[in-house]
C-alpha positions, -999 to +999 in steps of 0.1 A: +416+199-359+393+169-358+376+160-326+398+137-305+377+106-299+401+089-274+388+099-240+423+095-225+434+126-246+408+149-230+416+173-202+387+192-185+404+219-165+396+251-146+417+281-139+412+293-104+429+320-082+423+351-061+414+383-079+443+399-099+465+368-098+465+367-136+440+339-144+424+355-174+458+366-188+471+330-184+440+318-202+445+343-230+481+331-235+470+295-235+445+303-263+473+321-283+499+293-279+474+266-289+463+285-320+427+294-309+435+331-310+457+347-336+463+377-315+469+379-277+439+395-259+447+417-228+426+422-197+438+458-192+427+470-226+394+452-226+403+428-254+404+394-234+386+367-253+375+349-221+362+382-205+336+388-232+308+405-212+307+443-214+310+446-176+340+423-175+359+443-202+351+476-185+360+465-150+389+442-159+375+413-138+360+380-146+323+378-136+310+346-153+329+314-160+338+312-197+343+279-215+366+272-244+384+244-262+419+241-275+445+215-285+480+208-273+502+178-282+472+161-298+452+165-266+419+183-264+418+207-235+384+221-223+391+252-202+368+271-178+382+304-166+365+312-133+361+346-115+384+355-087+360+379-069+343+364-039+309+378-049+309+353-078+320+322-058+290+302-072+308+303-107+338+286-091+317+261-072+297+249-102+328+248-124+348+227-099+318+203-096+322+193-133+360+196-139+386+169-136+417+191-129+426+226-120+454+251-126+457+273-095+473+306-104+492+325-076+508+359-078+545+357-069+541+390-050+507+386-034+512+349-029+484+329-010+455+352-002+421+345+015+403+339-018+431+315-027+422+295+004+385+296-005+389+283-040+414+257-027+389+244-002+363+243-029+387+221-049+393+199-019+355+194-015+353+179-050+387+161-048+400+179-079+437+173-087+457+205-090+489+220-105+501+254-093+514+282-115+532+310-097+527+339-120+541+375-122+577+363-116+589+394-134+573+418-108+592+437-081+590+418-049+584+384-065+593+356-041+584+321-053+600+304-023+577+323+001+547+314-022+557+277-021+560+279+017+525+294+020+510+268-003+523+242+021+514+260+053+482+278+045+467+254+020+480+222+037+493+209+004+526+192-005+541+214-033+565+198-058+587+225-072+594+214-108+612+245-119+638+272-108+638+307-121+665+321-143+669+356-131+645+375-108+620+403-110+626+425-141+656+402-151+634+370-151+645+353-183+632+318-181+631+286-160+652+255-153+631+223-158+641+200-129+624+170-145+641+172-179+673+189-165+673+216-191+666+254-193+639+273-212+649+308-222+622+332-235+624+360-260+622+396-248+610+407-282+572+415-282+571+406-319+582+370-311+560+359-282+563+323-292+601+322-292+615+296-268+651+284-266+658+250-250+693+252-236+716+235-210+712+246-174+733+278-168+765+270-149+756+295-122+725+274-114+738+239-119+745+232-083+712+247-071+693+227-098+710+195-088+701+200-051+665+209-060+661+179-082+674+157-054+648+172-030+621+166-057+630+129-059+632+127-021+596+140-018+584+117-046+598+087-028+568+090-005+546+086-035+564+056-051+585+033-029+606+022-059+623+056-058+637+051-023+665+027-033+675+050-062+675+080-039+696+063-012+722+050-037+723+083-056+712+069-089+697+094-114+661+090-123+651+095-160+626+122-168+599+098-182+598+078-149+597+110-129+567+123-149+548+091-143+553+093-106+545+130-105+513+122-123+505+094-099+510+118-069+489+145-085+460+122-093+460+108-058+459+144-044+491+137-024+511+164-041+508+195-062+533+203-091+545+239-090+556+258-121+568+294-125+563+321-151+550+355-162+520+350-184+518+387-193+554+386-205+548+352-224+571+332-202+563+298-188+530+291-207+543+263-229+556+242-200+523+249-182+504+233-211+528+204-211+521+199-173+483+200-180+488+171-205+514+152-184+500+155-149+462+164-148+436+136-153+416+126-183+379+117-176+390+081-175+415+088-146+389+100-122+364+078-102+332+068-120+306+094-112+281+082-085+244+088-082+212+073-069+188+052-090+150+053-086+152+027-058+175+050-038+205+028-043+239+041-053+250+035-089+281+046-108+286+055-145+319+048-162+335+075-185+327+055-216+306+064-247+290+029-246+277+034-210+242+047-203+240+085-209+243+107-178+251+144-177+249+173-152+235+207-160+259+230-143+250+264-158+222+282-176+228+312-199+206+334-221+227+339-253+217+369-275+220+347-306+215+311-296+188+317-270+185+297-238+217+276-233+221+248-208+258+239-201+263+201-196+291+180-184+287+146-200+299+119-176+289+088-195+274+076-227+265+099-256+237+121-268+228+135-302+210+166-312+173+160-315+174+131-290+150+128-260+165+125-226+152+122-190+155+150-164+156+126-135+154+154-109+122+169-124+109+135-136+101+148-171+114+142-207+134+169-225+144+171-262+180+182-269+177+207-298+211+217-309+245+209-293+272+236-292+309+236-284+315+270-268+345+293-273+338+320-248+308+337-263+313+322-298+299+288-306+304+258-329+275+234-337+282+197-332+261+167-339+269+146-308+284+149-274+300+120-255+316+110-222+341+136-211+326+165-232+316+199-219+289+214-242+260+237-243+225+224-253+198+245-269+161+235-264+161+223-228+130+241-214+127+228-179+162+219-168+178+240-140+213+242-126+221+210-108+196+188-127+207+154-140+199+145-177+201+108-184+191+078-205+153+073-205+157+036-196+185+040-170+175+068-146+201+082-122+203+114-101+239+127-097+251+147-067+239+184-069+259+215-063+265+232-029+248+266-032+260+294-009+234+314+010+231+351+001+242+376+027+229+409+014+194+421+002+184+451-019+149+462-028+144+473-064+118+486-087+117+496-124+122+533-131+094+530-155+063+514-139+052+500-172+083+477-171+072+457-141+063+426-161+096+429-181+114+432-147+097+401-133+106+380-164+142+393-165+148+385-128+134+350-133+159+344-161+188+358-140+178+337-110+177+306-131+213+313-144+227+321-109+216+299-080+233+323-055+210+351-066+175+350-051+144+371-058+113+373-036+084+397-028+084+411+007+050+401+022+047+433+042+058+460+017+051+441-015+085+452-027+107+431-050+138+421-031+169+406-046+195+388-026+232+380-034+267+374-022+278+411-020+274+447-032+293+440-065+272+409-072+239+429-070+255+459-088+263+436-118+228+422-117+214+457-119+237+465-149+226+434-167+190+443-162+197+477-179+219+465-207+206+430-216+170+433-207+165+471-212+149+475-178+167+503-158+159+499-120+162+520-089+178+502-060+171+507-023+198+507+004+215+473+010+201+452+039+220+426+059+207+390+059+203+385+096+192+351+111+176+340+144+185+310+166+184+296+201+212+293+226+195+269+251+174+238+250+136+241+257+104+222+252+072+237+239+038+227+228+021+235+195-017+232+197-040+236+167-075+227+177-105+241+159-142+231+158-166+248+135-192+223+126-185+191+106-149+180+107-127+201+129-090+205+130-069+188+156-032+185+160-011+188+192+027+183+193+053+185+220+086+197+206+122+201+219+144+229+205+181+227+209+210+248+194+233+233+167+267+244+155+269+273+130+260+263+095+238+234+105+205+249+093+172+234+107+172+197+115+140+179+123+135+144+137+108+124+155+112+104+187+075+097+193+068+063+208+034+047+214+016+063+185+006+095+203+013+111+169+008+087+141+038+082+118+019+095+088+018+130+104+055+132+113+066+147+080+038+172+082+050+184+115+085+187+100+072+207+071+054+230+094+085+236+114+107+242+083+081+266+068+078+286+100+116+288+102+119+302+067+092+328+073+110+341+103+114+340+141+097+358+169+121+386+176+124+405+143+111+381+117+145+369+104+148+333+091+156+307+118+187+285+116+211+263+135+187+244+157+174+209+160+137+203+165+126+170+179+090+158+180+087+141+214+049+136+219+015+149+211-021+138+206-044+133+177-081+129+169-093+100+148-117+122+128-104+157+130-067+152+127-050+159+093-016+167+078-026+203+076-036+204+113-002+189+124+017+212+100+001+242+116+008+227+151+045+222+142+048+259+131+030+271+163+053+248+184+084+263+169+073+299+176+064+290+211+098+274+216+116+304+203+098+326+228+106+303+257+142+300+246+147+338+243+160+335+207+189+356+196+197+374+164+228+364+143+247+386+119+270+377+091+307+383+098+330+388+069+366+377+066+385+408+055+421+412+041+436+446+034+469+450+017+482+485+025+515+505+025+528+504+061+523+542+064+485+537+067+485+506+089+475+524+121+446+543+105+433+511+088+434+491+121+416+519+140+390+520+113+384+482+116+379+486+154+355+514+148+334+490+127+331+464+155+358+444+139+391+430+151+424+421+135+432+384+133+467+386+120+491+410+104+520+401+081+548+422+066+556+420+029+585+444+027+570+479+029+535+465+024+514+451+053+487+424+048+460+427+075+435+399+081+404+408+102+368+399+109+341+426+106+303+426+106+288+429+071+265+456+084+295+479+090+311+474+056+288+491+031+307+517+011+340+505+026+358+506-008+353+544-010+363+549+026+395+528+023+405+547-009+401+580+010+421+568+040+450+555+020+451+578-010+439+549-032+470+528-024+453+500-004+432+472-017+409+447+001+391+415-004+361+404+017+341+372+019+315+357+041+331+339+071+304+329+096+273+339+115+278+353+150+254+365+177+246+402+174+253+422+206+220+426+225+220+464+225+224+465+187+198+437+184+173+458+204+180+488+183+175+467+151+142+454+164+130+489+173+139+503+138+121+474+122+089+480+143+090+517+133+093+508+097+063+484+100+042+511+117+052+537+091+041+514+063+009+507+081+000+544+084+009+548+047 
């Protein structure tokens, strides 16, 4: 089909959910029904188009967000299928940053889970309109009413139920469309997956459907006042008008349309595609993207091909055939292959080589990309995730991505020592692709250390090193990303005074350290009056403080966080003072303040959810307690119990194997970073002692 040039007919959507809700299966059905795939790909047999990596097909999970394009009702739909596992949350984060709308998939049995809440909050952060698809309606224990209730209570959303099920569990046959007042009945013949019968509402559901449609109109009266009079007088509202008001409520984030289906059984996908077209925004429906011009003033860019070009690089990927790819969301203007653009973050020019429209890991070369497009560019050598590419004459820097901090470290080395250079190059490419993955060299041991969001995250990295880059590696034991902070306010002096002939070094600062709420990082400000420390040295003091905080605190050398450092006073020398002297003074002042404050060590606490048969509940809860964790809540789902808890990450290595053993493989769990919390002093002392022993051991070696 020819490229749709009318920007109003474009939908840039993502598919988000918790793990195993059926995201990728839903994506595969969408590709089939829109004609992109001639055969339905299945996750369970490793044939899913969107899960194209070897590891994805082997594990049956999505690891990297895959992009594809399809057409429905003469609308072009660009789809990004995102991972559900919390270790790959950066893939969801960067996808939501560049998407206009979202399909949130929920399991009718598992309903709203912790990862559902995480991806929903990510959508909230970027103000992305959503529709909900309650999947697996054919499964035993499916309860769409409970799922709708949890969407309202746990996600603080206003769900608009647009459909009722016809039949339940294994007898789920179709849905009643409350907007159009008709029924959709699906074929049970696997040879006719596209068969759909539009029929009158079954008599047995007529009264329930009438009441549900009335409730729908009542809810929508809060979105559009014109419905109030119709509702009070009992007048029917035509479908076209209802759709317009539902779209209005969806785009304003005041409500979330809810649809029902079973993607695996080919039921409910066509109405879902209709809802994407009818209710989710085009690039023209969202606010113009905002950024800063070189003068530091805010500017906006309209979603118009005639506006100045502006695009965000949201993902890097090394393709086996095409080479280095930079995925771009074009917000305004247009760009052609071979054209020069400005990287306004780096301040340099880049030449766009080729432009590709991606279909998972397949590609289609195009000559031009314009406002609303999601494409991959070949030939951008210096652009990184989060960089802005724009018109040479109209520079703008768009808002960057929120990058989560890694919580786990692992030392690694190549199994073949001759592969060290190959390993370094490969790790550099992987770190460029994935901003939540970090690599550093330990200054004490000279070991290469990689950091990530969880054990699975780093395990996948190790597999990619072996498979894609042909560098097998040996991994050390996982290490927790501890932090250090203060719990009281103190003042301290940082003094760097040296005299060794000629110009000396002179910088003296008086700092105040005070604790900040969790997640605040390190904040620096100056309150110097009277010029005791000249203004040109303030930033140098701040840089010294921040550098020392990153290098580590005074108790065990862990990075310092969650404190405010204020420059109060100091002194300088007209000849011997310099930025370097005040930077060193700032770092010395921070360390002195940490000593005076009696800094504490923080450990990452994980939010844990375990779904287990009730026979094993007692054993599972006792095990959580033995790991210094505690149960936050417990909910019954028939003969299944959902247990939410908080547990230190340090106690959770190897938990998957332990849980399988305790529950005969019948329990599953999800875990994600929750917060940093003060480590009990007795454990902190033991941790410090162990680290000192390791340091001495390395020194003797």
